[in-house]
C-alpha beads as a LAMMPS data file, in Angstrom:
LAMMPS data file: protein, C-alpha beads

349 atoms
348 bonds

1 atom types
1 bond types

-500.0 500.0 xlo xhi
-500.0 500.0 ylo yhi
-500.0 500.0 zlo zhi

Masses

1 110.0

Atoms # bond

1 1 1 452.610 150.964 -96.440
2 1 1 450.629 147.936 -95.372
3 1 1 452.528 144.853 -94.177
4 1 1 451.520 141.224 -94.510
5 1 1 452.169 138.474 -91.968
6 1 1 451.719 134.779 -92.792
7 1 1 451.304 132.273 -89.983
8 1 1 451.472 128.460 -90.266
9 1 1 451.535 127.716 -86.541
10 1 1 448.385 125.901 -85.475
11 1 1 447.652 126.408 -81.786
12 1 1 444.039 125.173 -81.785
13 1 1 444.174 121.935 -83.772
14 1 1 440.484 121.121 -83.431
15 1 1 439.647 124.498 -84.991
16 1 1 442.716 124.530 -87.265
17 1 1 443.620 128.179 -86.749
18 1 1 446.447 128.168 -89.297
19 1 1 447.408 129.155 -91.878
20 1 1 446.363 132.740 -91.462
21 1 1 447.114 136.156 -92.885
22 1 1 447.324 139.344 -90.835
23 1 1 447.421 142.756 -92.524
24 1 1 448.790 145.711 -90.598
25 1 1 448.644 149.303 -91.763
26 1 1 446.423 152.349 -92.098
27 1 1 445.524 152.337 -95.783
28 1 1 442.019 151.011 -95.198
29 1 1 442.291 148.849 -98.288
30 1 1 440.247 145.674 -98.547
31 1 1 442.403 142.868 -99.921
32 1 1 441.383 139.595 -101.529
33 1 1 443.088 136.623 -99.847
34 1 1 443.346 133.258 -101.612
35 1 1 444.525 130.148 -99.779
36 1 1 445.694 127.349 -102.083
37 1 1 446.862 123.884 -101.124
38 1 1 449.267 122.142 -103.475
39 1 1 447.756 118.662 -103.902
40 1 1 448.107 115.997 -106.563
41 1 1 450.429 118.149 -108.636
42 1 1 448.268 121.268 -108.752
43 1 1 447.098 124.139 -106.601
44 1 1 443.607 123.673 -105.198
45 1 1 441.734 126.754 -103.985
46 1 1 440.754 126.125 -100.360
47 1 1 439.308 129.481 -99.423
48 1 1 438.897 132.943 -100.915
49 1 1 438.029 135.759 -98.530
50 1 1 438.663 139.438 -97.865
51 1 1 440.783 141.112 -95.225
52 1 1 441.025 144.718 -94.119
53 1 1 444.015 146.343 -92.501
54 1 1 444.128 145.470 -88.815
55 1 1 442.410 142.108 -89.388
56 1 1 443.392 138.430 -89.517
57 1 1 441.761 135.820 -91.739
58 1 1 442.144 132.044 -91.699
59 1 1 442.107 129.284 -94.290
60 1 1 439.521 127.489 -92.108
61 1 1 440.704 124.185 -93.521
62 1 1 442.996 121.715 -91.765
63 1 1 445.812 121.587 -89.219
64 1 1 447.522 118.610 -90.850
65 1 1 450.433 119.105 -93.233
66 1 1 449.697 120.837 -96.524
67 1 1 451.864 122.718 -98.965
68 1 1 450.266 126.155 -98.926
69 1 1 450.440 129.004 -101.400
70 1 1 448.759 132.231 -100.301
71 1 1 447.972 135.158 -102.591
72 1 1 447.118 138.686 -101.515
73 1 1 445.400 140.689 -104.247
74 1 1 444.108 144.221 -104.627
75 1 1 441.788 145.098 -107.486
76 1 1 442.647 141.807 -109.152
77 1 1 446.408 142.370 -109.017
78 1 1 448.697 140.146 -106.908
79 1 1 450.294 142.397 -104.298
80 1 1 452.080 139.689 -102.326
81 1 1 452.463 135.929 -102.289
82 1 1 453.827 133.412 -99.808
83 1 1 454.900 129.860 -100.640
84 1 1 455.048 127.426 -97.731
85 1 1 458.524 125.849 -97.442
86 1 1 459.936 123.982 -94.426
87 1 1 463.558 123.757 -95.598
88 1 1 465.771 125.229 -92.881
89 1 1 462.772 126.296 -90.831
90 1 1 461.878 125.388 -87.227
91 1 1 458.857 123.098 -86.841
92 1 1 457.139 122.024 -83.627
93 1 1 455.255 118.712 -83.574
94 1 1 453.215 117.867 -80.494
95 1 1 451.996 114.426 -79.480
96 1 1 448.363 115.011 -78.652
97 1 1 447.822 111.706 -76.819
98 1 1 449.072 110.363 -73.500
99 1 1 448.856 106.633 -74.333
100 1 1 452.219 104.855 -74.475
101 1 1 451.255 102.894 -77.591
102 1 1 450.281 106.027 -79.485
103 1 1 453.577 107.733 -78.701
104 1 1 455.649 104.703 -79.727
105 1 1 453.585 104.218 -82.884
106 1 1 454.028 107.808 -84.065
107 1 1 457.550 108.831 -83.037
108 1 1 459.425 107.291 -86.026
109 1 1 457.390 109.381 -88.462
110 1 1 458.418 112.585 -86.738
111 1 1 462.027 111.702 -87.546
112 1 1 461.013 110.874 -91.134
113 1 1 459.344 114.270 -91.399
114 1 1 462.535 115.993 -90.186
115 1 1 464.665 114.161 -92.722
116 1 1 462.262 114.712 -95.614
117 1 1 461.900 118.456 -95.125
118 1 1 465.372 119.366 -93.846
119 1 1 463.917 121.317 -90.950
120 1 1 464.895 121.880 -87.339
121 1 1 462.410 119.813 -85.400
122 1 1 461.059 120.368 -81.903
123 1 1 458.851 117.680 -80.426
124 1 1 456.899 117.201 -77.220
125 1 1 455.830 113.711 -76.170
126 1 1 454.714 112.179 -72.904
127 1 1 457.748 109.848 -73.006
128 1 1 460.671 112.060 -73.997
129 1 1 463.069 110.026 -71.862
130 1 1 462.274 106.914 -73.904
131 1 1 462.962 108.594 -77.245
132 1 1 465.637 111.251 -76.798
133 1 1 468.651 108.919 -77.021
134 1 1 467.584 107.206 -80.228
135 1 1 466.519 110.416 -81.977
136 1 1 469.357 112.816 -81.113
137 1 1 468.515 115.190 -83.977
138 1 1 465.068 115.944 -82.557
139 1 1 464.907 118.608 -79.855
140 1 1 462.509 117.252 -77.247
141 1 1 460.589 119.722 -75.120
142 1 1 458.258 119.416 -72.123
143 1 1 454.568 118.962 -72.829
144 1 1 452.133 121.890 -72.792
145 1 1 454.815 124.386 -73.705
146 1 1 454.460 127.267 -76.138
147 1 1 457.337 128.320 -78.366
148 1 1 456.624 131.484 -80.292
149 1 1 459.210 131.595 -83.050
150 1 1 458.377 128.423 -84.965
151 1 1 457.458 128.425 -88.631
152 1 1 454.841 125.651 -88.443
153 1 1 453.230 123.521 -85.768
154 1 1 451.269 120.253 -85.926
155 1 1 449.473 118.029 -83.446
156 1 1 449.382 114.250 -83.847
157 1 1 446.324 112.781 -82.185
158 1 1 443.816 110.018 -82.769
159 1 1 440.298 110.989 -83.754
160 1 1 437.043 109.136 -84.258
161 1 1 434.653 112.081 -84.034
162 1 1 434.668 113.057 -87.714
163 1 1 436.633 116.278 -87.227
164 1 1 438.682 116.181 -90.429
165 1 1 440.282 119.523 -89.664
166 1 1 442.120 117.742 -86.861
167 1 1 442.817 114.392 -88.538
168 1 1 441.957 113.105 -91.980
169 1 1 441.008 109.622 -90.849
170 1 1 438.998 107.779 -88.220
171 1 1 441.491 105.908 -86.057
172 1 1 439.021 103.098 -85.312
173 1 1 438.924 102.216 -89.012
174 1 1 442.624 102.495 -89.870
175 1 1 446.077 101.430 -88.691
176 1 1 447.146 103.415 -85.647
177 1 1 450.419 104.449 -87.283
178 1 1 448.513 105.914 -90.230
179 1 1 447.307 108.677 -87.912
180 1 1 450.846 110.077 -87.974
181 1 1 451.550 109.561 -91.663
182 1 1 448.274 111.184 -92.711
183 1 1 448.782 114.227 -90.482
184 1 1 452.427 114.639 -91.495
185 1 1 451.878 114.027 -95.203
186 1 1 454.124 110.965 -95.409
187 1 1 453.797 107.753 -97.381
188 1 1 452.451 105.057 -95.115
189 1 1 454.894 102.260 -94.439
190 1 1 455.388 100.557 -91.101
191 1 1 458.327 101.994 -89.168
192 1 1 459.595 100.737 -85.820
193 1 1 461.489 102.987 -83.423
194 1 1 464.717 101.118 -82.489
195 1 1 464.184 101.466 -78.759
196 1 1 466.529 98.566 -77.997
197 1 1 469.551 100.636 -79.051
198 1 1 469.648 102.451 -75.706
199 1 1 469.729 99.269 -73.583
200 1 1 472.257 96.495 -72.978
201 1 1 471.392 92.824 -72.833
202 1 1 471.748 91.162 -69.446
203 1 1 472.500 87.562 -68.555
204 1 1 469.824 85.570 -66.737
205 1 1 470.044 82.103 -65.245
206 1 1 466.660 81.023 -66.548
207 1 1 464.572 81.724 -69.609
208 1 1 461.551 83.933 -69.054
209 1 1 458.629 85.581 -70.785
210 1 1 456.690 88.718 -69.938
211 1 1 452.926 89.045 -69.830
212 1 1 450.349 91.691 -69.027
213 1 1 446.620 91.129 -68.683
214 1 1 445.737 94.798 -68.862
215 1 1 445.376 97.690 -71.299
216 1 1 444.420 101.357 -71.173
217 1 1 440.750 100.385 -71.457
218 1 1 438.950 97.444 -69.872
219 1 1 437.266 96.719 -73.218
220 1 1 440.627 95.642 -74.644
221 1 1 441.184 92.858 -72.117
222 1 1 440.940 89.167 -72.949
223 1 1 437.527 87.877 -71.859
224 1 1 438.314 84.130 -71.732
225 1 1 437.758 83.159 -68.102
226 1 1 440.779 81.526 -66.484
227 1 1 442.803 81.778 -69.680
228 1 1 445.749 83.680 -68.264
229 1 1 446.336 81.174 -65.486
230 1 1 446.096 78.271 -67.942
231 1 1 448.831 79.826 -70.051
232 1 1 450.990 80.605 -67.018
233 1 1 450.692 76.989 -65.822
234 1 1 451.657 75.673 -69.272
235 1 1 454.616 78.036 -69.560
236 1 1 455.834 76.938 -66.127
237 1 1 455.731 73.308 -67.280
238 1 1 457.789 74.355 -70.318
239 1 1 460.466 75.699 -67.997
240 1 1 459.689 79.407 -68.242
241 1 1 459.556 81.983 -65.524
242 1 1 456.536 84.186 -66.193
243 1 1 457.105 87.837 -65.336
244 1 1 453.990 90.000 -64.962
245 1 1 454.861 93.611 -65.817
246 1 1 451.530 95.444 -65.758
247 1 1 451.084 98.544 -63.665
248 1 1 447.855 97.037 -62.368
249 1 1 448.019 94.275 -59.712
250 1 1 447.682 90.632 -60.702
251 1 1 446.038 87.636 -59.015
252 1 1 447.903 85.087 -61.103
253 1 1 449.825 82.365 -59.273
254 1 1 453.305 80.967 -59.881
255 1 1 454.591 84.143 -61.505
256 1 1 457.285 86.719 -60.820
257 1 1 455.319 89.762 -59.780
258 1 1 456.823 92.974 -61.157
259 1 1 453.521 94.837 -61.206
260 1 1 453.313 98.370 -59.938
261 1 1 454.594 101.785 -60.827
262 1 1 457.894 100.995 -62.554
263 1 1 459.424 103.353 -65.108
264 1 1 458.844 102.718 -68.797
265 1 1 462.585 102.288 -69.263
266 1 1 462.598 99.574 -66.592
267 1 1 459.781 97.842 -68.453
268 1 1 461.694 98.091 -71.716
269 1 1 464.814 96.602 -70.143
270 1 1 462.810 93.671 -68.770
271 1 1 461.186 93.072 -72.161
272 1 1 464.506 93.247 -74.002
273 1 1 465.739 89.854 -72.787
274 1 1 462.380 88.060 -72.647
275 1 1 461.798 85.237 -75.112
276 1 1 458.516 86.951 -75.966
277 1 1 455.734 89.115 -74.603
278 1 1 452.108 88.045 -74.306
279 1 1 449.458 90.705 -73.922
280 1 1 446.508 92.508 -75.472
281 1 1 446.259 95.631 -77.626
282 1 1 448.189 97.803 -75.195
283 1 1 451.098 100.148 -74.742
284 1 1 453.237 97.308 -73.393
285 1 1 452.691 95.377 -76.627
286 1 1 453.956 98.408 -78.548
287 1 1 456.871 98.727 -76.114
288 1 1 457.844 95.084 -76.634
289 1 1 457.700 95.600 -80.408
290 1 1 459.785 98.744 -79.981
291 1 1 462.631 96.810 -78.304
292 1 1 462.325 94.094 -80.972
293 1 1 460.926 91.365 -78.688
294 1 1 458.318 89.138 -80.314
295 1 1 454.723 89.913 -79.352
296 1 1 451.792 87.566 -78.952
297 1 1 448.758 89.829 -79.012
298 1 1 445.292 88.626 -78.044
299 1 1 442.924 91.178 -79.547
300 1 1 439.402 90.096 -80.385
301 1 1 438.211 93.691 -80.772
302 1 1 440.624 95.465 -83.130
303 1 1 441.033 94.729 -86.835
304 1 1 444.166 92.835 -87.802
305 1 1 445.665 95.898 -89.521
306 1 1 445.155 98.230 -86.568
307 1 1 448.423 97.505 -84.763
308 1 1 451.905 96.721 -86.073
309 1 1 452.326 93.833 -88.518
310 1 1 455.929 92.686 -88.036
311 1 1 457.415 90.545 -85.248
312 1 1 453.956 89.694 -83.964
313 1 1 451.729 86.651 -83.657
314 1 1 448.232 88.001 -83.633
315 1 1 445.391 86.047 -82.039
316 1 1 441.815 87.005 -82.784
317 1 1 438.524 85.157 -82.890
318 1 1 437.076 87.983 -85.028
319 1 1 439.506 88.248 -87.933
320 1 1 436.946 89.813 -90.278
321 1 1 436.679 93.087 -88.360
322 1 1 437.061 96.265 -90.419
323 1 1 437.050 98.634 -87.444
324 1 1 437.497 98.561 -83.690
325 1 1 434.476 96.780 -82.234
326 1 1 434.313 96.170 -78.490
327 1 1 431.063 94.258 -78.968
328 1 1 432.612 91.651 -81.281
329 1 1 431.039 88.311 -80.274
330 1 1 433.826 85.730 -80.409
331 1 1 436.572 85.097 -77.837
332 1 1 439.980 83.546 -78.449
333 1 1 440.390 80.217 -76.644
334 1 1 443.361 79.490 -74.398
335 1 1 444.212 76.409 -76.473
336 1 1 444.605 78.641 -79.528
337 1 1 447.083 80.801 -77.659
338 1 1 449.095 77.857 -76.359
339 1 1 449.207 76.204 -79.775
340 1 1 450.443 79.431 -81.347
341 1 1 453.209 79.750 -78.779
342 1 1 454.194 76.110 -79.363
343 1 1 454.452 76.716 -83.105
344 1 1 456.568 79.804 -82.576
345 1 1 458.938 78.092 -80.151
346 1 1 459.358 75.128 -82.503
347 1 1 460.315 77.481 -85.342
348 1 1 462.818 79.421 -83.228
349 1 1 464.662 76.434 -81.710

Bonds

1 1 1 2
2 1 2 3
3 1 3 4
4 1 4 5
5 1 5 6
6 1 6 7
7 1 7 8
8 1 8 9
9 1 9 10
10 1 10 11
11 1 11 12
12 1 12 13
13 1 13 14
14 1 14 15
15 1 15 16
16 1 16 17
17 1 17 18
18 1 18 19
19 1 19 20
20 1 20 21
21 1 21 22
22 1 22 23
23 1 23 24
24 1 24 25
25 1 25 26
26 1 26 27
27 1 27 28
28 1 28 29
29 1 29 30
30 1 30 31
31 1 31 32
32 1 32 33
33 1 33 34
34 1 34 35
35 1 35 36
36 1 36 37
37 1 37 38
38 1 38 39
39 1 39 40
40 1 40 41
41 1 41 42
42 1 42 43
43 1 43 44
44 1 44 45
45 1 45 46
46 1 46 47
47 1 47 48
48 1 48 49
49 1 49 50
50 1 50 51
51 1 51 52
52 1 52 53
53 1 53 54
54 1 54 55
55 1 55 56
56 1 56 57
57 1 57 58
58 1 58 59
59 1 59 60
60 1 60 61
61 1 61 62
62 1 62 63
63 1 63 64
64 1 64 65
65 1 65 66
66 1 66 67
67 1 67 68
68 1 68 69
69 1 69 70
70 1 70 71
71 1 71 72
72 1 72 73
73 1 73 74
74 1 74 75
75 1 75 76
76 1 76 77
77 1 77 78
78 1 78 79
79 1 79 80
80 1 80 81
81 1 81 82
82 1 82 83
83 1 83 84
84 1 84 85
85 1 85 86
86 1 86 87
87 1 87 88
88 1 88 89
89 1 89 90
90 1 90 91
91 1 91 92
92 1 92 93
93 1 93 94
94 1 94 95
95 1 95 96
96 1 96 97
97 1 97 98
98 1 98 99
99 1 99 100
100 1 100 101
101 1 101 102
102 1 102 103
103 1 103 104
104 1 104 105
105 1 105 106
106 1 106 107
107 1 107 108
108 1 108 109
109 1 109 110
110 1 110 111
111 1 111 112
112 1 112 113
113 1 113 114
114 1 114 115
115 1 115 116
116 1 116 117
117 1 117 118
118 1 118 119
119 1 119 120
120 1 120 121
121 1 121 122
122 1 122 123
123 1 123 124
124 1 124 125
125 1 125 126
126 1 126 127
127 1 127 128
128 1 128 129
129 1 129 130
130 1 130 131
131 1 131 132
132 1 132 133
133 1 133 134
134 1 134 135
135 1 135 136
136 1 136 137
137 1 137 138
138 1 138 139
139 1 139 140
140 1 140 141
141 1 141 142
142 1 142 143
143 1 143 144
144 1 144 145
145 1 145 146
146 1 146 147
147 1 147 148
148 1 148 149
149 1 149 150
150 1 150 151
151 1 151 152
152 1 152 153
153 1 153 154
154 1 154 155
155 1 155 156
156 1 156 157
157 1 157 158
158 1 158 159
159 1 159 160
160 1 160 161
161 1 161 162
162 1 162 163
163 1 163 164
164 1 164 165
165 1 165 166
166 1 166 167
167 1 167 168
168 1 168 169
169 1 169 170
170 1 170 171
171 1 171 172
172 1 172 173
173 1 173 174
174 1 174 175
175 1 175 176
176 1 176 177
177 1 177 178
178 1 178 179
179 1 179 180
180 1 180 181
181 1 181 182
182 1 182 183
183 1 183 184
184 1 184 185
185 1 185 186
186 1 186 187
187 1 187 188
188 1 188 189
189 1 189 190
190 1 190 191
191 1 191 192
192 1 192 193
193 1 193 194
194 1 194 195
195 1 195 196
196 1 196 197
197 1 197 198
198 1 198 199
199 1 199 200
200 1 200 201
201 1 201 202
202 1 202 203
203 1 203 204
204 1 204 205
205 1 205 206
206 1 206 207
207 1 207 208
208 1 208 209
209 1 209 210
210 1 210 211
211 1 211 212
212 1 212 213
213 1 213 214
214 1 214 215
215 1 215 216
216 1 216 217
217 1 217 218
218 1 218 219
219 1 219 220
220 1 220 221
221 1 221 222
222 1 222 223
223 1 223 224
224 1 224 225
225 1 225 226
226 1 226 227
227 1 227 228
228 1 228 229
229 1 229 230
230 1 230 231
231 1 231 232
232 1 232 233
233 1 233 234
234 1 234 235
235 1 235 236
236 1 236 237
237 1 237 238
238 1 238 239
239 1 239 240
240 1 240 241
241 1 241 242
242 1 242 243
243 1 243 244
244 1 244 245
245 1 245 246
246 1 246 247
247 1 247 248
248 1 248 249
249 1 249 250
250 1 250 251
251 1 251 252
252 1 252 253
253 1 253 254
254 1 254 255
255 1 255 256
256 1 256 257
257 1 257 258
258 1 258 259
259 1 259 260
260 1 260 261
261 1 261 262
262 1 262 263
263 1 263 264
264 1 264 265
265 1 265 266
266 1 266 267
267 1 267 268
268 1 268 269
269 1 269 270
270 1 270 271
271 1 271 272
272 1 272 273
273 1 273 274
274 1 274 275
275 1 275 276
276 1 276 277
277 1 277 278
278 1 278 279
279 1 279 280
280 1 280 281
281 1 281 282
282 1 282 283
283 1 283 284
284 1 284 285
285 1 285 286
286 1 286 287
287 1 287 288
288 1 288 289
289 1 289 290
290 1 290 291
291 1 291 292
292 1 292 293
293 1 293 294
294 1 294 295
295 1 295 296
296 1 296 297
297 1 297 298
298 1 298 299
299 1 299 300
300 1 300 301
301 1 301 302
302 1 302 303
303 1 303 304
304 1 304 305
305 1 305 306
306 1 306 307
307 1 307 308
308 1 308 309
309 1 309 310
310 1 310 311
311 1 311 312
312 1 312 313
313 1 313 314
314 1 314 315
315 1 315 316
316 1 316 317
317 1 317 318
318 1 318 319
319 1 319 320
320 1 320 321
321 1 321 322
322 1 322 323
323 1 323 324
324 1 324 325
325 1 325 326
326 1 326 327
327 1 327 328
328 1 328 329
329 1 329 330
330 1 330 331
331 1 331 332
332 1 332 333
333 1 333 334
334 1 334 335
335 1 335 336
336 1 336 337
337 1 337 338
338 1 338 339
339 1 339 340
340 1 340 341
341 1 341 342
342 1 342 343
343 1 343 344
344 1 344 345
345 1 345 346
346 1 346 347
347 1 347 348
348 1 348 349
């Protein structure tokens, strides 16, 4: 008797090599295989193909979450059927991006996915140590690990190359967090990981703020010449210590220099008690948001919906952008930044 094996574990997300059907046996029969995706309240035929014993066929569709129904037919009669169902199953979700901001942006949706589907969830990120305490029901694994006996597997990664098998949307034209919700099949609402819950507030003798001039790409930096030093000088006059927390070195004067290769948890602890963080579209901005410290973000090159929307004062001289544009012509002035900080401080007194 022939046997049928259904596989929902994508291992090549760019090619989307799941779901698949493998038929083992010696009958020599040629079966009709129909892959349906349950969308908008009805089953949509994604692919119809044939499979012989000893062969494997693929839906050749997408690696992002879908509710599959697969039929195996012989001479027009349904011989076997499999209905995709995550309840009680083991699912592996892999962060397919190294950037700190990406990992912080996407992690809360992995927990939402676990809760929604009632599954046992394995997850690999590049910052497991930052997340494991606040998501104790997720089993975090090292990166680049293979686990055989999982029911389904997904990769969350940003894409702007048009490969819709990998991701449904172009990240440069959409909110970064929507990458995760679209791949995981979740409604898109902004969720913040409560990173502050693993840290304790500390007492300091003087008020301080944190800043970082840098981002993962030089195109994201603020291009206003001398602007950072102007803001540092003004903050000093307002009685603030200015703590620079970038990994990259700084040439700013009259600051507390904490640049260098500090751990992400050390950075989070420093941000926790700052009055605010000032930076660009960067992982440290996402980290500050994650520990619930107000963010001033200077980003003249990303659309206003691209990053998080809560607990942020966004500063852009190109507010009409509809996609990431590193050639956008206008540059935020230092006076605009200082005035925005003044307004914020007046409201929070």
